[in-house]
C-alpha positions in Angstrom: 7.8 -0.2 21.3 10.5 -2.7 20.1 13.8 -1.9 18.5 14.7 -3.0 15.0 18.3 -3.9 15.0 18.8 -5.7 11.8 17.0 -7.0 8.6 15.7 -10.0 10.4 14.0 -7.8 12.9 12.5 -5.9 10.1 11.2 -9.0 8.5 9.4 -9.9 11.7 7.7 -6.5 11.9 6.4 -7.1 8.4 5.2 -10.5 9.2 7.8 -12.3 7.1 9.8 -15.3 8.0 13.0 -14.0 9.6 15.3 -16.8 8.5 13.8 -17.0 5.0 14.5 -13.3 4.5 18.0 -13.6 5.6 18.8 -16.5 3.5 16.8 -15.8 0.3 17.2 -12.3 -1.0 15.8 -10.4 1.9 15.9 -7.1 0.0 13.5 -8.2 -2.7 11.1 -9.9 -0.3 11.0 -6.9 2.1 10.9 -4.5 -0.9 7.9 -6.3 -2.4 5.9 -6.3 0.9 6.5 -2.6 1.3 5.7 -1.8 -2.4 2.4 -3.8 -2.3 1.6 -2.6 1.3 1.5 1.1 0.4 -0.9 3.2 -1.6 1.5 4.5 -4.2 4.4 2.0 -3.6 7.7 2.9 -2.0 11.3 1.9 -2.8 13.4 0.1 -0.2 17.2 -0.8 0.1 19.3 -1.8 3.0 22.9 -2.0 4.3 24.4 -3.5 7.4 24.0 0.1 9.0 20.2 0.6 8.2 17.6 0.9 5.7 16.6 3.5 2.9 13.0 4.3 2.1 11.7 6.6 -0.7 8.4 7.4 -2.3 7.6 6.3 -5.8 5.1 7.5 -8.5 4.7 5.4 -11.6 4.8 7.4 -14.8 6.8 10.2 -13.3 10.6 10.9 -13.5 10.4 13.0 -10.4 12.3 11.6 -7.5 11.1 11.6 -3.9 13.2 12.3 -0.9 15.1 9.3 0.5 15.0 8.6 4.1 17.7 6.6 5.9 17.0 4.8 9.2 20.2 3.7 11.0 20.0 0.7 13.2 18.6 0.6 15.8 15.3 2.3 15.2 11.8 1.7 16.6 8.8 0.3 14.9 7.1 3.6 15.4 10.0 5.4 13.6 9.9 2.8 10.8 6.1 3.1 10.3 6.2 6.8 10.4 9.0 6.8 7.7 7.0 4.4 5.5 3.9 6.6 5.8 5.9 9.7 4.9 7.6 8.0 1.9 4.2 6.9 0.6 2.8 10.3 1.0 5.7 11.8 -1.0 4.8 9.4 -3.9 1.2 10.4 -3.6 2.1 14.1 -3.8 4.0 13.5 -7.0 0.9 11.6 -8.3 -1.3 14.5 -7.5 1.1 17.0 -9.2 1.4 15.0 -12.4 -1.5 12.7 -13.1 -4.5 14.8 -13.8 -7.0 13.5 -16.4 -8.2 15.4 -19.5 -11.2 16.5 -17.6 -9.4 17.9 -14.6 -9.4 21.7 -14.7 -11.8 22.4 -17.5 -10.6 26.0 -17.8 -6.9 25.0 -17.7 -4.5 25.4 -14.8 -0.9 26.1 -13.7 1.0 23.4 -11.7 3.2 24.1 -8.8 6.2 24.6 -11.2 4.2 27.3 -13.2 3.7 25.1 -16.2 0.4 25.9 -18.0 -2.0 23.0 -18.8 -4.6 23.8 -21.3 -8.1 22.6 -20.9 -8.4 18.9 -22.0 -4.8 18.2 -21.6 -3.8 15.3 -19.3 -0.7 15.2 -17.2 -1.2 18.3 -15.0 -2.2 18.3 -11.4 -5.2 16.2 -10.3 -8.3 18.2 -9.6 -9.6 16.9 -6.2 -13.2 17.9 -7.3 -13.0 16.4 -10.8 -16.3 14.4 -11.4 -14.7 12.3 -14.2 -11.8 10.8 -12.3 -13.2 11.6 -8.8 -10.0 13.3 -7.8 -7.8 10.2 -8.4 -6.2 11.2 -11.6 -5.1 8.7 -14.4 -2.8 5.9 -14.4 -0.1 6.1 -17.1 
């Protein structure tokens, strides 16, 4: 289990060119790799002291918890945090992106908002035969 001590080490873990990342806008290169490499996309930022990761859900104003990893941290800690951030974004998606066929009898979301039958935007019904439990993209 190797230690990640700086942005160059993180670039190597992601299979990116260490020197290229250090010289040419490392944040956007790493951010793009993490966003595209996760199910729902995650947000990334870094400082000289560590990195910040947070889940993301397109079409929602809800913010996911941000996780800060201070240098040095292990690859295992990094990937566990990436997984958690992505799961946070997926949880927001499942809470806010139901299709108009989810919950044909209406439902309440986790914040006690009532969604009438045929109204999109509520929670995803995992058993919905129309969207197959994936919801709708906004």
